[in-house]
C-alpha positions as CSV (number, residue, x, y, z in Angstrom):
1,M,-3.4,-11.7,18.2
2,P,-3.8,-9.4,15.2
3,K,-0.8,-6.6,15.3
4,I,-2.0,-3.6,14.1
5,V,-0.6,-0.2,12.6
6,V,-1.9,3.2,13.5
7,T,-0.1,6.1,11.4
8,A,-1.3,9.9,12.2
9,A,0.2,13.2,11.9
10,V,1.1,15.1,15.0
11,K,1.7,18.5,15.6
12,D,5.4,17.8,17.4
13,V,7.2,14.5,16.5
14,E,9.8,14.9,19.6
15,A,6.8,15.8,21.9
16,W,4.7,13.3,20.7
17,L,7.4,10.5,21.4
18,K,7.7,11.6,25.0
19,F,4.1,10.9,25.6
20,K,4.3,7.1,24.7
21,P,4.2,6.0,28.3
22,Q,0.7,8.0,28.7
23,L,-0.5,6.7,25.4
24,I,0.6,2.7,26.5
25,A,-1.6,3.3,30.0
26,Q,-4.6,5.1,27.6
27,L,-4.6,2.1,25.1
28,S,-3.5,-0.5,27.6
29,A,-7.3,-1.9,28.1
30,V,-7.7,-2.9,24.1
31,A,-4.0,-3.2,23.1
32,S,-0.2,-4.3,24.3
33,D,3.4,-4.2,23.2
34,G,3.3,-0.4,21.5
35,T,5.9,0.4,19.6
36,S,6.3,4.1,18.4
37,Y,8.0,4.9,14.7
38,V,8.9,8.7,13.0
39,A,8.9,9.0,9.3
40,N,12.6,9.3,7.9
41,D,12.4,11.8,6.1
42,G,11.7,14.7,8.8
43,S,7.8,15.0,8.3
44,N,5.4,15.0,11.0
45,R,4.0,11.7,10.1
46,V,3.7,8.8,12.7
47,A,3.3,5.4,12.9
48,S,3.0,2.9,16.4
49,T,2.4,-1.0,16.4
50,W,0.1,-3.1,18.7
51,D,-1.1,-6.3,19.5
52,V,-4.7,-5.9,19.7
53,P,-6.5,-8.9,21.6
54,D,-10.1,-8.2,21.0
55,M,-9.9,-6.1,17.6
56,E,-13.6,-5.3,17.8
57,A,-12.9,-3.3,21.8
58,F,-10.0,-1.3,20.0
59,L,-11.9,-0.1,17.1
60,A,-14.7,1.0,19.0
61,A,-11.9,2.8,21.2
62,Q,-10.2,4.3,18.3
63,S,-13.2,5.2,15.9
64,A,-15.0,7.3,19.2
65,P,-12.2,10.5,19.1
66,S,-16.1,12.7,19.3
67,S,-16.0,11.4,23.1
68,P,-14.7,14.1,25.4
69,E,-11.9,11.6,26.7
70,M,-10.6,10.4,23.3
71,A,-10.3,13.6,21.3
72,A,-8.8,14.9,25.0
73,A,-6.2,12.7,24.3
74,M,-5.1,13.1,21.3
75,E,-4.9,17.0,21.4
76,R,-2.0,16.1,24.3
77,Y,-0.3,13.5,22.2
78,G,-0.5,16.2,19.4
79,M,-2.1,14.2,17.0
80,I,-4.0,15.5,13.7
81,P,-6.8,13.6,12.7
82,P,-7.5,11.6,10.7
83,T,-5.7,8.1,12.0
84,T,-5.6,5.4,10.2
85,V,-5.5,2.0,11.3
86,Y,-3.9,-1.4,9.4
87,V,-4.5,-4.4,10.5
88,E,-2.4,-7.6,10.1
89,K,-4.5,-10.5,8.1
């Protein structure tokens, strides 16, 4: 199962961290074992790692920020587009 890293900027790092349970629930259909990371320099950059059993399903869900559901979730979590996804090879 591939592991991925997702990076983004957020409006408020502490608020983003508080949304971790909701983020895990939001992605549970396409990813598991989510871990959150914050930039050591105190900036607003964050990352998360995930195990992804079906990469096509994950990428379809991630690349649909224009869908009302994904756009609303990104807004709730304070994420500032774009996000970058790195895939384990």
